[in-house]
C-alpha positions as CSV (number, residue, x, y, z in Angstrom):
1,M,133.1,100.8,73.0
2,V,130.3,98.4,73.9
3,S,131.2,98.2,77.6
4,S,131.0,102.0,77.8
5,R,127.4,101.9,76.5
6,D,126.5,99.1,78.8
7,G,127.8,101.1,81.8
8,A,125.8,104.2,80.7
9,T,122.7,102.0,80.3
10,A,123.1,100.6,83.8
11,I,123.4,104.1,85.2
12,E,120.3,105.2,83.3
13,Y,118.3,102.3,84.7
14,G,119.6,103.1,88.2
15,L,118.4,106.7,87.9
16,I,115.0,105.6,86.6
17,A,114.6,103.2,89.5
18,A,115.7,105.9,92.0
19,M,113.1,108.4,90.5
20,I,110.3,105.8,90.7
21,S,111.3,105.0,94.3
22,L,111.2,108.7,95.2
23,A,107.8,109.1,93.6
24,I,106.4,106.1,95.5
25,I,107.8,107.3,98.8
26,T,106.5,110.9,98.3
27,S,103.0,109.7,97.4
28,L,102.9,107.4,100.4
29,E,104.0,110.3,102.7
30,L,101.3,112.5,101.3
31,L,98.5,109.9,101.2
32,G,99.5,108.1,104.5
33,P,97.1,109.8,106.9
34,S,94.1,109.4,104.6
35,L,94.9,105.8,103.9
36,N,95.3,105.2,107.7
37,Q,91.8,106.7,108.2
38,M,90.3,104.6,105.5
39,F,91.7,101.4,106.9
40,Q,90.6,102.3,110.4
41,L,87.1,102.8,109.1
42,I,87.1,99.5,107.3
43,L,88.5,97.7,110.4
44,S,85.8,99.3,112.6
45,G,83.2,97.9,110.3
46,F,84.4,94.4,111.1
47,A,84.3,94.9,114.8
C-alpha cells in the first residue's frame, strides 16, 4: 500500500510542477514586450 501512495505523491508533485511552469511561461509571454522595452531603455542609457 505504501508504494501506491508514493506513486500518487509523485504524480501530484509532477502536476504542481507543470502548473508552475505553465504560469511562468504565460507570464513571460504577457510581459515579454514590456520587459524588452525596459531592457532596451536601460541599454540605451549605457550607450
